[in-house]
mmCIF entry with sequence, helices, sheets and N, C-alpha, C, O atoms, coordinates in Angstrom:
data_MODEL
# 
_entry.id   MODEL 
# 
_entity.id                         1 
_entity.type                       polymer 
_entity.pdbx_number_of_molecules   1 
# 
_entity_poly.entity_id                      1 
_entity_poly.type                           'polypeptide(L)' 
_entity_poly.nstd_linkage                   no 
_entity_poly.nstd_monomer                   no 
_entity_poly.pdbx_seq_one_letter_code       MLLDKRNSNWVPAIQQIIGKKSVFFAVGALHLAGPKGVLAQLKAAGYKVTPVQ 
_entity_poly.pdbx_seq_one_letter_code_can   MLLDKRNSNWVPAIQQIIGKKSVFFAVGALHLAGPKGVLAQLKAAGYKVTPVQ 
_entity_poly.pdbx_strand_id                 A 
# 
loop_
_entity_poly_seq.entity_id 
_entity_poly_seq.num 
_entity_poly_seq.mon_id 
_entity_poly_seq.hetero 
1 1  MET n 
1 2  LEU n 
1 3  LEU n 
1 4  ASP n 
1 5  LYS n 
1 6  ARG n 
1 7  ASN n 
1 8  SER n 
1 9  ASN n 
1 10 TRP n 
1 11 VAL n 
1 12 PRO n 
1 13 ALA n 
1 14 ILE n 
1 15 GLN n 
1 16 GLN n 
1 17 ILE n 
1 18 ILE n 
1 19 GLY n 
1 20 LYS n 
1 21 LYS n 
1 22 SER n 
1 23 VAL n 
1 24 PHE n 
1 25 PHE n 
1 26 ALA n 
1 27 VAL n 
1 28 GLY n 
1 29 ALA n 
1 30 LEU n 
1 31 HIS n 
1 32 LEU n 
1 33 ALA n 
1 34 GLY n 
1 35 PRO n 
1 36 LYS n 
1 37 GLY n 
1 38 VAL n 
1 39 LEU n 
1 40 ALA n 
1 41 GLN n 
1 42 LEU n 
1 43 LYS n 
1 44 ALA n 
1 45 ALA n 
1 46 GLY n 
1 47 TYR n 
1 48 LYS n 
1 49 VAL n 
1 50 THR n 
1 51 PRO n 
1 52 VAL n 
1 53 GLN n 
# 
_struct_asym.id          A 
_struct_asym.entity_id   1 
# 
loop_
_struct_conf.conf_type_id 
_struct_conf.id 
_struct_conf.pdbx_PDB_helix_id 
_struct_conf.beg_label_comp_id 
_struct_conf.beg_label_asym_id 
_struct_conf.beg_label_seq_id 
_struct_conf.pdbx_beg_PDB_ins_code 
_struct_conf.end_label_comp_id 
_struct_conf.end_label_asym_id 
_struct_conf.end_label_seq_id 
_struct_conf.pdbx_end_PDB_ins_code 
_struct_conf.beg_auth_comp_id 
_struct_conf.beg_auth_asym_id 
_struct_conf.beg_auth_seq_id 
_struct_conf.end_auth_comp_id 
_struct_conf.end_auth_asym_id 
_struct_conf.end_auth_seq_id 
_struct_conf.pdbx_PDB_helix_class 
_struct_conf.details 
_struct_conf.pdbx_PDB_helix_length 
HELX_P HELX_P1 AA1 LEU A 2  ? ILE A 18 ? LEU A 2  ILE A 18 1 ? 17 
HELX_P HELX_P2 AA2 ALA A 29 ? HIS A 31 ? ALA A 29 HIS A 31 5 ? 3  
HELX_P HELX_P3 AA3 VAL A 38 ? ALA A 44 ? VAL A 38 ALA A 44 1 ? 7  
# 
_struct_conf_type.id          HELX_P 
_struct_conf_type.criteria    ? 
_struct_conf_type.reference   ? 
# 
loop_
_atom_site.group_PDB 
_atom_site.id 
_atom_site.type_symbol 
_atom_site.label_atom_id 
_atom_site.label_alt_id 
_atom_site.label_comp_id 
_atom_site.label_asym_id 
_atom_site.label_entity_id 
_atom_site.label_seq_id 
_atom_site.pdbx_PDB_ins_code 
_atom_site.Cartn_x 
_atom_site.Cartn_y 
_atom_site.Cartn_z 
_atom_site.occupancy 
_atom_site.B_iso_or_equiv 
_atom_site.pdbx_formal_charge 
_atom_site.auth_seq_id 
_atom_site.auth_comp_id 
_atom_site.auth_asym_id 
_atom_site.auth_atom_id 
_atom_site.pdbx_PDB_model_num 
ATOM 1   N N  . MET A 1 1  ? 167.181 124.678 153.173 1.00 0.00 ? 1  MET A N  1 
ATOM 2   C CA . MET A 1 1  ? 167.817 125.931 152.927 1.00 0.00 ? 1  MET A CA 1 
ATOM 3   C C  . MET A 1 1  ? 169.161 125.980 153.665 1.00 0.00 ? 1  MET A C  1 
ATOM 4   O O  . MET A 1 1  ? 170.151 126.438 153.094 1.00 0.00 ? 1  MET A O  1 
ATOM 5   N N  . LEU A 1 2  ? 169.215 125.529 154.887 1.00 0.00 ? 2  LEU A N  1 
ATOM 6   C CA . LEU A 1 2  ? 170.458 125.515 155.668 1.00 0.00 ? 2  LEU A CA 1 
ATOM 7   C C  . LEU A 1 2  ? 171.492 124.627 154.990 1.00 0.00 ? 2  LEU A C  1 
ATOM 8   O O  . LEU A 1 2  ? 172.663 124.992 154.893 1.00 0.00 ? 2  LEU A O  1 
ATOM 9   N N  . LEU A 1 3  ? 171.060 123.466 154.523 1.00 0.00 ? 3  LEU A N  1 
ATOM 10  C CA . LEU A 1 3  ? 171.952 122.526 153.870 1.00 0.00 ? 3  LEU A CA 1 
ATOM 11  C C  . LEU A 1 3  ? 172.504 123.107 152.563 1.00 0.00 ? 3  LEU A C  1 
ATOM 12  O O  . LEU A 1 3  ? 173.693 122.966 152.276 1.00 0.00 ? 3  LEU A O  1 
ATOM 13  N N  . ASP A 1 4  ? 171.653 123.751 151.782 1.00 0.00 ? 4  ASP A N  1 
ATOM 14  C CA . ASP A 1 4  ? 172.099 124.330 150.533 1.00 0.00 ? 4  ASP A CA 1 
ATOM 15  C C  . ASP A 1 4  ? 173.104 125.437 150.777 1.00 0.00 ? 4  ASP A C  1 
ATOM 16  O O  . ASP A 1 4  ? 174.094 125.539 150.052 1.00 0.00 ? 4  ASP A O  1 
ATOM 17  N N  . LYS A 1 5  ? 172.877 126.255 151.764 1.00 0.00 ? 5  LYS A N  1 
ATOM 18  C CA . LYS A 1 5  ? 173.817 127.332 152.102 1.00 0.00 ? 5  LYS A CA 1 
ATOM 19  C C  . LYS A 1 5  ? 175.131 126.771 152.573 1.00 0.00 ? 5  LYS A C  1 
ATOM 20  O O  . LYS A 1 5  ? 176.183 127.273 152.178 1.00 0.00 ? 5  LYS A O  1 
ATOM 21  N N  . ARG A 1 6  ? 175.114 125.749 153.403 1.00 0.00 ? 6  ARG A N  1 
ATOM 22  C CA . ARG A 1 6  ? 176.345 125.096 153.889 1.00 0.00 ? 6  ARG A CA 1 
ATOM 23  C C  . ARG A 1 6  ? 177.117 124.529 152.735 1.00 0.00 ? 6  ARG A C  1 
ATOM 24  O O  . ARG A 1 6  ? 178.336 124.690 152.680 1.00 0.00 ? 6  ARG A O  1 
ATOM 25  N N  . ASN A 1 7  ? 176.443 123.855 151.788 1.00 0.00 ? 7  ASN A N  1 
ATOM 26  C CA . ASN A 1 7  ? 177.124 123.307 150.605 1.00 0.00 ? 7  ASN A CA 1 
ATOM 27  C C  . ASN A 1 7  ? 177.786 124.408 149.824 1.00 0.00 ? 7  ASN A C  1 
ATOM 28  O O  . ASN A 1 7  ? 178.938 124.281 149.411 1.00 0.00 ? 7  ASN A O  1 
ATOM 29  N N  . SER A 1 8  ? 177.051 125.507 149.616 1.00 0.00 ? 8  SER A N  1 
ATOM 30  C CA . SER A 1 8  ? 177.601 126.651 148.839 1.00 0.00 ? 8  SER A CA 1 
ATOM 31  C C  . SER A 1 8  ? 178.793 127.274 149.503 1.00 0.00 ? 8  SER A C  1 
ATOM 32  O O  . SER A 1 8  ? 179.680 127.787 148.821 1.00 0.00 ? 8  SER A O  1 
ATOM 33  N N  . ASN A 1 9  ? 178.843 127.246 150.820 1.00 0.00 ? 9  ASN A N  1 
ATOM 34  C CA . ASN A 1 9  ? 179.983 127.764 151.561 1.00 0.00 ? 9  ASN A CA 1 
ATOM 35  C C  . ASN A 1 9  ? 181.181 126.808 151.502 1.00 0.00 ? 9  ASN A C  1 
ATOM 36  O O  . ASN A 1 9  ? 182.331 127.248 151.489 1.00 0.00 ? 9  ASN A O  1 
ATOM 37  N N  . TRP A 1 10 ? 180.909 125.524 151.469 1.00 0.00 ? 10 TRP A N  1 
ATOM 38  C CA . TRP A 1 10 ? 181.992 124.531 151.418 1.00 0.00 ? 10 TRP A CA 1 
ATOM 39  C C  . TRP A 1 10 ? 182.709 124.454 150.088 1.00 0.00 ? 10 TRP A C  1 
ATOM 40  O O  . TRP A 1 10 ? 183.918 124.224 150.053 1.00 0.00 ? 10 TRP A O  1 
ATOM 41  N N  . VAL A 1 11 ? 182.008 124.637 149.018 1.00 0.00 ? 11 VAL A N  1 
ATOM 42  C CA . VAL A 1 11 ? 182.569 124.443 147.685 1.00 0.00 ? 11 VAL A CA 1 
ATOM 43  C C  . VAL A 1 11 ? 183.782 125.315 147.466 1.00 0.00 ? 11 VAL A C  1 
ATOM 44  O O  . VAL A 1 11 ? 184.790 124.796 146.986 1.00 0.00 ? 11 VAL A O  1 
ATOM 45  N N  . PRO A 1 12 ? 183.769 126.620 147.783 1.00 0.00 ? 12 PRO A N  1 
ATOM 46  C CA . PRO A 1 12 ? 185.000 127.429 147.590 1.00 0.00 ? 12 PRO A CA 1 
ATOM 47  C C  . PRO A 1 12 ? 186.189 126.949 148.464 1.00 0.00 ? 12 PRO A C  1 
ATOM 48  O O  . PRO A 1 12 ? 187.344 126.979 148.039 1.00 0.00 ? 12 PRO A O  1 
ATOM 49  N N  . ALA A 1 13 ? 185.873 126.520 149.657 1.00 0.00 ? 13 ALA A N  1 
ATOM 50  C CA . ALA A 1 13 ? 186.938 125.990 150.534 1.00 0.00 ? 13 ALA A CA 1 
ATOM 51  C C  . ALA A 1 13 ? 187.525 124.699 149.938 1.00 0.00 ? 13 ALA A C  1 
ATOM 52  O O  . ALA A 1 13 ? 188.738 124.491 149.944 1.00 0.00 ? 13 ALA A O  1 
ATOM 53  N N  . ILE A 1 14 ? 186.654 123.861 149.438 1.00 0.00 ? 14 ILE A N  1 
ATOM 54  C CA . ILE A 1 14 ? 187.117 122.595 148.805 1.00 0.00 ? 14 ILE A CA 1 
ATOM 55  C C  . ILE A 1 14 ? 187.988 122.926 147.563 1.00 0.00 ? 14 ILE A C  1 
ATOM 56  O O  . ILE A 1 14 ? 189.010 122.280 147.327 1.00 0.00 ? 14 ILE A O  1 
ATOM 57  N N  . GLN A 1 15 ? 187.578 123.909 146.801 1.00 0.00 ? 15 GLN A N  1 
ATOM 58  C CA . GLN A 1 15 ? 188.325 124.261 145.602 1.00 0.00 ? 15 GLN A CA 1 
ATOM 59  C C  . GLN A 1 15 ? 189.739 124.770 145.970 1.00 0.00 ? 15 GLN A C  1 
ATOM 60  O O  . GLN A 1 15 ? 190.694 124.490 145.246 1.00 0.00 ? 15 GLN A O  1 
ATOM 61  N N  . GLN A 1 16 ? 189.871 125.476 147.029 1.00 0.00 ? 16 GLN A N  1 
ATOM 62  C CA . GLN A 1 16 ? 191.207 125.939 147.458 1.00 0.00 ? 16 GLN A CA 1 
ATOM 63  C C  . GLN A 1 16 ? 192.094 124.764 147.848 1.00 0.00 ? 16 GLN A C  1 
ATOM 64  O O  . GLN A 1 16 ? 193.283 124.762 147.529 1.00 0.00 ? 16 GLN A O  1 
ATOM 65  N N  . ILE A 1 17 ? 191.554 123.788 148.516 1.00 0.00 ? 17 ILE A N  1 
ATOM 66  C CA . ILE A 1 17 ? 192.327 122.630 148.947 1.00 0.00 ? 17 ILE A CA 1 
ATOM 67  C C  . ILE A 1 17 ? 192.690 121.739 147.763 1.00 0.00 ? 17 ILE A C  1 
ATOM 68  O O  . ILE A 1 17 ? 193.817 121.255 147.661 1.00 0.00 ? 17 ILE A O  1 
ATOM 69  N N  . ILE A 1 18 ? 191.721 121.528 146.868 1.00 0.00 ? 18 ILE A N  1 
ATOM 70  C CA . ILE A 1 18 ? 191.945 120.679 145.696 1.00 0.00 ? 18 ILE A CA 1 
ATOM 71  C C  . ILE A 1 18 ? 193.123 121.173 144.874 1.00 0.00 ? 18 ILE A C  1 
ATOM 72  O O  . ILE A 1 18 ? 193.890 120.357 144.363 1.00 0.00 ? 18 ILE A O  1 
ATOM 73  N N  . GLY A 1 19 ? 193.291 122.473 144.731 1.00 0.00 ? 19 GLY A N  1 
ATOM 74  C CA . GLY A 1 19 ? 194.344 123.023 143.904 1.00 0.00 ? 19 GLY A CA 1 
ATOM 75  C C  . GLY A 1 19 ? 195.721 122.781 144.435 1.00 0.00 ? 19 GLY A C  1 
ATOM 76  O O  . GLY A 1 19 ? 196.692 123.012 143.715 1.00 0.00 ? 19 GLY A O  1 
ATOM 77  N N  . LYS A 1 20 ? 195.866 122.321 145.673 1.00 0.00 ? 20 LYS A N  1 
ATOM 78  C CA . LYS A 1 20 ? 197.175 122.171 146.311 1.00 0.00 ? 20 LYS A CA 1 
ATOM 79  C C  . LYS A 1 20 ? 197.680 120.743 146.305 1.00 0.00 ? 20 LYS A C  1 
ATOM 80  O O  . LYS A 1 20 ? 198.892 120.530 146.271 1.00 0.00 ? 20 LYS A O  1 
ATOM 81  N N  . LYS A 1 21 ? 196.775 119.733 146.339 1.00 0.00 ? 21 LYS A N  1 
ATOM 82  C CA . LYS A 1 21 ? 197.198 118.363 146.451 1.00 0.00 ? 21 LYS A CA 1 
ATOM 83  C C  . LYS A 1 21 ? 196.056 117.419 146.137 1.00 0.00 ? 21 LYS A C  1 
ATOM 84  O O  . LYS A 1 21 ? 194.908 117.840 145.990 1.00 0.00 ? 21 LYS A O  1 
ATOM 85  N N  . SER A 1 22 ? 196.375 116.155 146.037 1.00 0.00 ? 22 SER A N  1 
ATOM 86  C CA . SER A 1 22 ? 195.370 115.123 145.886 1.00 0.00 ? 22 SER A CA 1 
ATOM 87  C C  . SER A 1 22 ? 194.624 114.975 147.181 1.00 0.00 ? 22 SER A C  1 
ATOM 88  O O  . SER A 1 22 ? 195.247 114.919 148.241 1.00 0.00 ? 22 SER A O  1 
ATOM 89  N N  . VAL A 1 23 ? 193.285 114.907 147.134 1.00 0.00 ? 23 VAL A N  1 
ATOM 90  C CA . VAL A 1 23 ? 192.497 114.977 148.365 1.00 0.00 ? 23 VAL A CA 1 
ATOM 91  C C  . VAL A 1 23 ? 191.368 113.987 148.333 1.00 0.00 ? 23 VAL A C  1 
ATOM 92  O O  . VAL A 1 23 ? 190.793 113.733 147.275 1.00 0.00 ? 23 VAL A O  1 
ATOM 93  N N  . PHE A 1 24 ? 191.035 113.417 149.491 1.00 0.00 ? 24 PHE A N  1 
ATOM 94  C CA . PHE A 1 24 ? 189.829 112.632 149.666 1.00 0.00 ? 24 PHE A CA 1 
ATOM 95  C C  . PHE A 1 24 ? 188.945 113.403 150.638 1.00 0.00 ? 24 PHE A C  1 
ATOM 96  O O  . PHE A 1 24 ? 189.391 113.789 151.718 1.00 0.00 ? 24 PHE A O  1 
ATOM 97  N N  . PHE A 1 25 ? 187.671 113.629 150.246 1.00 0.00 ? 25 PHE A N  1 
ATOM 98  C CA . PHE A 1 25 ? 186.717 114.299 151.106 1.00 0.00 ? 25 PHE A CA 1 
ATOM 99  C C  . PHE A 1 25 ? 185.618 113.319 151.466 1.00 0.00 ? 25 PHE A C  1 
ATOM 100 O O  . PHE A 1 25 ? 185.127 112.595 150.599 1.00 0.00 ? 25 PHE A O  1 
ATOM 101 N N  . ALA A 1 26 ? 185.230 113.284 152.713 1.00 0.00 ? 26 ALA A N  1 
ATOM 102 C CA . ALA A 1 26 ? 184.090 112.484 153.132 1.00 0.00 ? 26 ALA A CA 1 
ATOM 103 C C  . ALA A 1 26 ? 183.048 113.439 153.723 1.00 0.00 ? 26 ALA A C  1 
ATOM 104 O O  . ALA A 1 26 ? 183.344 114.230 154.618 1.00 0.00 ? 26 ALA A O  1 
ATOM 105 N N  . VAL A 1 27 ? 181.834 113.347 153.203 1.00 0.00 ? 27 VAL A N  1 
ATOM 106 C CA . VAL A 1 27 ? 180.759 114.225 153.719 1.00 0.00 ? 27 VAL A CA 1 
ATOM 107 C C  . VAL A 1 27 ? 179.539 113.347 153.943 1.00 0.00 ? 27 VAL A C  1 
ATOM 108 O O  . VAL A 1 27 ? 179.457 112.229 153.435 1.00 0.00 ? 27 VAL A O  1 
ATOM 109 N N  . GLY A 1 28 ? 178.588 113.875 154.714 1.00 0.00 ? 28 GLY A N  1 
ATOM 110 C CA . GLY A 1 28 ? 177.361 113.161 154.936 1.00 0.00 ? 28 GLY A CA 1 
ATOM 111 C C  . GLY A 1 28 ? 176.543 113.033 153.670 1.00 0.00 ? 28 GLY A C  1 
ATOM 112 O O  . GLY A 1 28 ? 176.663 113.872 152.778 1.00 0.00 ? 28 GLY A O  1 
ATOM 113 N N  . ALA A 1 29 ? 175.737 112.034 153.567 1.00 0.00 ? 29 ALA A N  1 
ATOM 114 C CA . ALA A 1 29 ? 174.951 111.719 152.349 1.00 0.00 ? 29 ALA A CA 1 
ATOM 115 C C  . ALA A 1 29 ? 174.047 112.825 151.895 1.00 0.00 ? 29 ALA A C  1 
ATOM 116 O O  . ALA A 1 29 ? 173.846 112.996 150.692 1.00 0.00 ? 29 ALA A O  1 
ATOM 117 N N  . LEU A 1 30 ? 173.481 113.602 152.835 1.00 0.00 ? 30 LEU A N  1 
ATOM 118 C CA . LEU A 1 30 ? 172.578 114.701 152.426 1.00 0.00 ? 30 LEU A CA 1 
ATOM 119 C C  . LEU A 1 30 ? 173.308 115.800 151.674 1.00 0.00 ? 30 LEU A C  1 
ATOM 120 O O  . LEU A 1 30 ? 172.679 116.558 150.935 1.00 0.00 ? 30 LEU A O  1 
ATOM 121 N N  . HIS A 1 31 ? 174.597 115.902 151.842 1.00 0.00 ? 31 HIS A N  1 
ATOM 122 C CA . HIS A 1 31 ? 175.382 116.952 151.169 1.00 0.00 ? 31 HIS A CA 1 
ATOM 123 C C  . HIS A 1 31 ? 175.708 116.541 149.691 1.00 0.00 ? 31 HIS A C  1 
ATOM 124 O O  . HIS A 1 31 ? 176.222 117.360 148.929 1.00 0.00 ? 31 HIS A O  1 
ATOM 125 N N  . LEU A 1 32 ? 175.423 115.343 149.315 1.00 0.00 ? 32 LEU A N  1 
ATOM 126 C CA . LEU A 1 32 ? 175.829 114.876 147.982 1.00 0.00 ? 32 LEU A CA 1 
ATOM 127 C C  . LEU A 1 32 ? 174.715 115.028 146.956 1.00 0.00 ? 32 LEU A C  1 
ATOM 128 O O  . LEU A 1 32 ? 175.003 115.298 145.789 1.00 0.00 ? 32 LEU A O  1 
ATOM 129 N N  . ALA A 1 33 ? 173.472 114.868 147.340 1.00 0.00 ? 33 ALA A N  1 
ATOM 130 C CA . ALA A 1 33 ? 172.375 114.780 146.369 1.00 0.00 ? 33 ALA A CA 1 
ATOM 131 C C  . ALA A 1 33 ? 171.842 116.137 145.979 1.00 0.00 ? 33 ALA A C  1 
ATOM 132 O O  . ALA A 1 33 ? 171.992 117.126 146.696 1.00 0.00 ? 33 ALA A O  1 
ATOM 133 N N  . GLY A 1 34 ? 171.203 116.150 144.797 1.00 0.00 ? 34 GLY A N  1 
ATOM 134 C CA . GLY A 1 34 ? 170.481 117.311 144.354 1.00 0.00 ? 34 GLY A CA 1 
ATOM 135 C C  . GLY A 1 34 ? 171.283 118.317 143.569 1.00 0.00 ? 34 GLY A C  1 
ATOM 136 O O  . GLY A 1 34 ? 172.511 118.236 143.525 1.00 0.00 ? 34 GLY A O  1 
ATOM 137 N N  . PRO A 1 35 ? 170.603 119.277 142.942 1.00 0.00 ? 35 PRO A N  1 
ATOM 138 C CA . PRO A 1 35 ? 171.256 120.260 142.111 1.00 0.00 ? 35 PRO A CA 1 
ATOM 139 C C  . PRO A 1 35 ? 172.105 121.266 142.880 1.00 0.00 ? 35 PRO A C  1 
ATOM 140 O O  . PRO A 1 35 ? 172.942 121.952 142.294 1.00 0.00 ? 35 PRO A O  1 
ATOM 141 N N  . LYS A 1 36 ? 171.892 121.353 144.179 1.00 0.00 ? 36 LYS A N  1 
ATOM 142 C CA . LYS A 1 36 ? 172.714 122.252 145.005 1.00 0.00 ? 36 LYS A CA 1 
ATOM 143 C C  . LYS A 1 36 ? 173.660 121.493 145.913 1.00 0.00 ? 36 LYS A C  1 
ATOM 144 O O  . LYS A 1 36 ? 174.274 122.074 146.808 1.00 0.00 ? 36 LYS A O  1 
ATOM 145 N N  . GLY A 1 37 ? 173.779 120.175 145.680 1.00 0.00 ? 37 GLY A N  1 
ATOM 146 C CA . GLY A 1 37 ? 174.682 119.352 146.465 1.00 0.00 ? 37 GLY A CA 1 
ATOM 147 C C  . GLY A 1 37 ? 176.136 119.624 146.083 1.00 0.00 ? 37 GLY A C  1 
ATOM 148 O O  . GLY A 1 37 ? 176.424 120.181 145.024 1.00 0.00 ? 37 GLY A O  1 
ATOM 149 N N  . VAL A 1 38 ? 177.024 119.227 146.952 1.00 0.00 ? 38 VAL A N  1 
ATOM 150 C CA . VAL A 1 38 ? 178.461 119.461 146.766 1.00 0.00 ? 38 VAL A CA 1 
ATOM 151 C C  . VAL A 1 38 ? 178.931 118.855 145.423 1.00 0.00 ? 38 VAL A C  1 
ATOM 152 O O  . VAL A 1 38 ? 179.692 119.489 144.692 1.00 0.00 ? 38 VAL A O  1 
ATOM 153 N N  . LEU A 1 39 ? 178.484 117.650 145.110 1.00 0.00 ? 39 LEU A N  1 
ATOM 154 C CA . LEU A 1 39 ? 178.904 116.984 143.870 1.00 0.00 ? 39 LEU A CA 1 
ATOM 155 C C  . LEU A 1 39 ? 178.480 117.773 142.645 1.00 0.00 ? 39 LEU A C  1 
ATOM 156 O O  . LEU A 1 39 ? 179.284 117.980 141.736 1.00 0.00 ? 39 LEU A O  1 
ATOM 157 N N  . ALA A 1 40 ? 177.220 118.220 142.605 1.00 0.00 ? 40 ALA A N  1 
ATOM 158 C CA . ALA A 1 40 ? 176.725 118.955 141.468 1.00 0.00 ? 40 ALA A CA 1 
ATOM 159 C C  . ALA A 1 40 ? 177.458 120.307 141.303 1.00 0.00 ? 40 ALA A C  1 
ATOM 160 O O  . ALA A 1 40 ? 177.740 120.739 140.186 1.00 0.00 ? 40 ALA A O  1 
ATOM 161 N N  . GLN A 1 41 ? 177.752 120.951 142.426 1.00 0.00 ? 41 GLN A N  1 
ATOM 162 C CA . GLN A 1 41 ? 178.405 122.226 142.359 1.00 0.00 ? 41 GLN A CA 1 
ATOM 163 C C  . GLN A 1 41 ? 179.861 122.062 141.867 1.00 0.00 ? 41 GLN A C  1 
ATOM 164 O O  . GLN A 1 41 ? 180.348 122.874 141.081 1.00 0.00 ? 41 GLN A O  1 
ATOM 165 N N  . LEU A 1 42 ? 180.539 121.012 142.335 1.00 0.00 ? 42 LEU A N  1 
ATOM 166 C CA . LEU A 1 42 ? 181.898 120.796 141.869 1.00 0.00 ? 42 LEU A CA 1 
ATOM 167 C C  . LEU A 1 42 ? 181.931 120.391 140.396 1.00 0.00 ? 42 LEU A C  1 
ATOM 168 O O  . LEU A 1 42 ? 182.817 120.828 139.661 1.00 0.00 ? 42 LEU A O  1 
ATOM 169 N N  . LYS A 1 43 ? 180.973 119.557 139.950 1.00 0.00 ? 43 LYS A N  1 
ATOM 170 C CA . LYS A 1 43 ? 180.917 119.217 138.551 1.00 0.00 ? 43 LYS A CA 1 
ATOM 171 C C  . LYS A 1 43 ? 180.658 120.454 137.693 1.00 0.00 ? 43 LYS A C  1 
ATOM 172 O O  . LYS A 1 43 ? 181.277 120.625 136.643 1.00 0.00 ? 43 LYS A O  1 
ATOM 173 N N  . ALA A 1 44 ? 179.744 121.315 138.139 1.00 0.00 ? 44 ALA A N  1 
ATOM 174 C CA . ALA A 1 44 ? 179.414 122.565 137.416 1.00 0.00 ? 44 ALA A CA 1 
ATOM 175 C C  . ALA A 1 44 ? 180.639 123.438 137.318 1.00 0.00 ? 44 ALA A C  1 
ATOM 176 O O  . ALA A 1 44 ? 180.773 124.202 136.363 1.00 0.00 ? 44 ALA A O  1 
ATOM 177 N N  . ALA A 1 45 ? 181.544 123.347 138.284 1.00 0.00 ? 45 ALA A N  1 
ATOM 178 C CA . ALA A 1 45 ? 182.750 124.180 138.274 1.00 0.00 ? 45 ALA A CA 1 
ATOM 179 C C  . ALA A 1 45 ? 183.846 123.537 137.400 1.00 0.00 ? 45 ALA A C  1 
ATOM 180 O O  . ALA A 1 45 ? 184.932 124.102 137.267 1.00 0.00 ? 45 ALA A O  1 
ATOM 181 N N  . GLY A 1 46 ? 183.571 122.362 136.804 1.00 0.00 ? 46 GLY A N  1 
ATOM 182 C CA . GLY A 1 46 ? 184.501 121.744 135.909 1.00 0.00 ? 46 GLY A CA 1 
ATOM 183 C C  . GLY A 1 46 ? 185.349 120.619 136.496 1.00 0.00 ? 46 GLY A C  1 
ATOM 184 O O  . GLY A 1 46 ? 186.236 120.096 135.821 1.00 0.00 ? 46 GLY A O  1 
ATOM 185 N N  . TYR A 1 47 ? 185.084 120.241 137.751 1.00 0.00 ? 47 TYR A N  1 
ATOM 186 C CA . TYR A 1 47 ? 185.871 119.185 138.374 1.00 0.00 ? 47 TYR A CA 1 
ATOM 187 C C  . TYR A 1 47 ? 185.324 117.790 138.001 1.00 0.00 ? 47 TYR A C  1 
ATOM 188 O O  . TYR A 1 47 ? 184.123 117.612 137.798 1.00 0.00 ? 47 TYR A O  1 
ATOM 189 N N  . LYS A 1 48 ? 186.208 116.848 137.920 1.00 0.00 ? 48 LYS A N  1 
ATOM 190 C CA . LYS A 1 48 ? 185.791 115.425 137.740 1.00 0.00 ? 48 LYS A CA 1 
ATOM 191 C C  . LYS A 1 48 ? 185.611 114.841 139.119 1.00 0.00 ? 48 LYS A C  1 
ATOM 192 O O  . LYS A 1 48 ? 186.531 114.857 139.937 1.00 0.00 ? 48 LYS A O  1 
ATOM 193 N N  . VAL A 1 49 ? 184.442 114.333 139.371 1.00 0.00 ? 49 VAL A N  1 
ATOM 194 C CA . VAL A 1 49 ? 184.114 113.766 140.662 1.00 0.00 ? 49 VAL A CA 1 
ATOM 195 C C  . VAL A 1 49 ? 183.969 112.243 140.520 1.00 0.00 ? 49 VAL A C  1 
ATOM 196 O O  . VAL A 1 49 ? 183.140 111.764 139.746 1.00 0.00 ? 49 VAL A O  1 
ATOM 197 N N  . THR A 1 50 ? 184.772 111.498 141.263 1.00 0.00 ? 50 THR A N  1 
ATOM 198 C CA . THR A 1 50 ? 184.824 110.065 141.144 1.00 0.00 ? 50 THR A CA 1 
ATOM 199 C C  . THR A 1 50 ? 184.453 109.419 142.490 1.00 0.00 ? 50 THR A C  1 
ATOM 200 O O  . THR A 1 50 ? 185.144 109.629 143.486 1.00 0.00 ? 50 THR A O  1 
ATOM 201 N N  . PRO A 1 51 ? 183.350 108.625 142.521 1.00 0.00 ? 51 PRO A N  1 
ATOM 202 C CA . PRO A 1 51 ? 183.001 107.973 143.773 1.00 0.00 ? 51 PRO A CA 1 
ATOM 203 C C  . PRO A 1 51 ? 183.968 106.850 144.124 1.00 0.00 ? 51 PRO A C  1 
ATOM 204 O O  . PRO A 1 51 ? 184.516 106.190 143.241 1.00 0.00 ? 51 PRO A O  1 
ATOM 205 N N  . VAL A 1 52 ? 184.169 106.645 145.389 1.00 0.00 ? 52 VAL A N  1 
ATOM 206 C CA . VAL A 1 52 ? 185.013 105.566 145.896 1.00 0.00 ? 52 VAL A CA 1 
ATOM 207 C C  . VAL A 1 52 ? 184.089 104.494 146.478 1.00 0.00 ? 52 VAL A C  1 
ATOM 208 O O  . VAL A 1 52 ? 183.239 104.788 147.318 1.00 0.00 ? 52 VAL A O  1 
ATOM 209 N N  . GLN A 1 53 ? 184.261 103.257 146.027 1.00 0.00 ? 53 GLN A N  1 
ATOM 210 C CA . GLN A 1 53 ? 183.367 102.178 146.499 1.00 0.00 ? 53 GLN A CA 1 
ATOM 211 C C  . GLN A 1 53 ? 184.123 101.291 147.457 1.00 0.00 ? 53 GLN A C  1 
ATOM 212 O O  . GLN A 1 53 ? 183.564 100.323 147.973 1.00 0.00 ? 53 GLN A O  1 
# 
C-alpha cells in the first residue's frame, strides 16, 4: 500500500518534469512492476516508456 501510494504521488511530479525537457529517471525495481507501478501509470497516461539496457 505504501509503495502504491508513493508511485501515485510520483507520477504527477514526473509528468511536470517530462513536459519541460528530455529526462532519464532511475527508480528502484519495486516501483516498476505491477498495475500500479510507475511504468504502468505513465503508459496509461499516454507516455511512451522505453527501457534502457
